[in-house]
N, C-alpha and C positions, 0 to 999 in steps of 0.2 A: 377704541377704549383702550385702556391700558391697565395691562392686568398687575399686581405688585406680587411678587414670590419672595417668599422669608430666603433668606442665606441658609437655612437648613433644610427648606423644600428643595429647593435649587441644587444642593448635595444629594439629596435623594434622588432626584429628577435623572441626574449627570451620572450617577451610579448604577441607576434601571437601564439608560442607556448603553452606557458601556459595557455590562451584562449582557443584553439583547444583543450585541456583537459577536462573530464566534471569532475565535483566533486560531492562529494553525494549532495549538498547546491542546485547543478542545478536542482535535481529531483522534478516534478511538486507536491506539496503541501506532502512532505516527512514529515511523524510525526511517531518519535522515541519513542516508547513505554516504551521501556527498550532495554539492554545490547543483548538482543537475537531474538526482535520482534520489527518490524516497517511497516507502511503501507503508500502505496505511489500512484500519478497517473502514468500516462504513462511514462516509461523511456525508453529513446531512446539508439541505439546501443552502444554509445559511455557512456553511465549512467551507463549501467549495468557492466561495466569494473570498473567505481566506485562503485558500489553497492560490485561487487566481490571485489575488493582491501580495504574495509570498515568492509570486515569478511564474508558477508554474503554468504549462502550456500544452501540457499534454495528459491526459487523464485515460490511464487502461483499465480496465473493471474486467476480473476474471472468477465471477461468479454467476450465481443464475439469477436474474431480474425477479425469478419468482421466491427468494429468501427473503424471510420472514422480514429482514429490517433492511433489504433493498429500497433504493428512492427509484420508486415506479417512473419518475421523468428525468431520471439522471441525464440522459443524452442530452435529453433538451435544456438542461440546467446548465450543464456545461458547456455546451455548444452557444447558449446564450451569452455566457461569460466571454466568449472569443476563445475559449481554447479547444484543442482537437480532441476529441473520446474516439475511444476504441472499446470493442465488448470481445473477448474473448472467453464464452462460457467455459468454464471448468470443472467437471465433473466432481466435488469432495471425495467420494469412492473409488472415481478410476481417473485419475489424473492422467495424461498421456505426456509422450515425447512431442508428439504433433502437437500439441496445447503449448509446452513451452516453445518451442521453436517458432510458434507462430509471433509467442509475445516477443523471442527475442530478435526475430526478423524486423519487426515492426520499433524495436530499440535501435538495430540496426543500420536503420532506413535515415536515422538523424539522432543520432548518440548525444549531440549536444544539446538536444530539447528538452526543457527541463520538464522531469516526467514524475506525476505521482500513479504507482501502479497498487490497486486498492482489491480487496476483497469483502470477505463481511466483518472479521476480526482480526486480518493481517497473519491468517496461520497459511494460507495458500501464496499468499503475497510476499510471504517473507522464504515458503520454500524457493517459489522463484527468481525473488531478490538473491538468493544465497546462490543460487545456480548461477544465474545471469552475471553478478561479480566475481565468482572463481573464474566461470568459463572465458568472457569476454572482456573485463577489467584487471586480470591479473590479483585478486584481491587474496591473500595467503586464505586456504580451506579454515583454519583453527578461527582467523577472525569474522570471516563471513559467519562461521557456526556458532560463533560466541554472541553474533547480530541476531541471529534466528532464535535462536534460545531467549532472548530478553522476552520473546512472544510466545516460544514452544518449542517442547523437542518433539520432533516430525513421528507421526504413528510408521507403522509398518509399511503401509501403501506408499506413502510420500518419501519413505526412506527409501523404499526400491527405487523410485523413480528418480531421486535424486543421484542414488550408486549409478543409473541406466547411463543418465545424463553426464555424470562425469567420465563414467567408461568411455564414451562415445568421444571424448578429449582427451583422453590418456592421464587422466586425472585421481589420483587416490582421494579418498575420502578420509583414508586415517590422517590424524595430525594427533601431537601432543594437546592432552585435554580434551580431545574429541569422543564424546560420548555417545554414538547413536544406538542404544537402546531405545528402541519401539516406545513411543507413548500409548499409553490408551485413547487417546483423543478420539472420539468418530472411529474410532476400530476395534 
């Protein structure tokens, strides 16, 4: 049986197919820092496919699996797509240097592996990204701070963690244009 489809209907069907596919630009608050490192909010299962298709090889998740918009089977989805998956649950109200250094250690084990770091909205992840980039990639504080501020201004808890980690490495958080006044987000 041959089905005839009008040109207009075919166009609508093709547009619907394209809209059903997720692209990297659909990922919540995605920030690409380099060819091998990015951070984002919670991707959907379909967006993880786009992440894989963009060449990412490793996904690190730093929030709790019980969060409202967490993808319950993210580990299976990511592993099923052939990427590495690491989960470091970071308490929003009590992030620790130990949490950050667990993440940094994972990154240092294979620094050339294209990695997406994500949490729920990319607040935790941009804070960890800021610290990692400044401490391990020698990105200037002002540049990394400006990138973080495209998502949020850290609250007192997160600002204090950032300051502690920077102090561990003899790095001053002060820079021209850097405002460290804590936001009221989650605090």
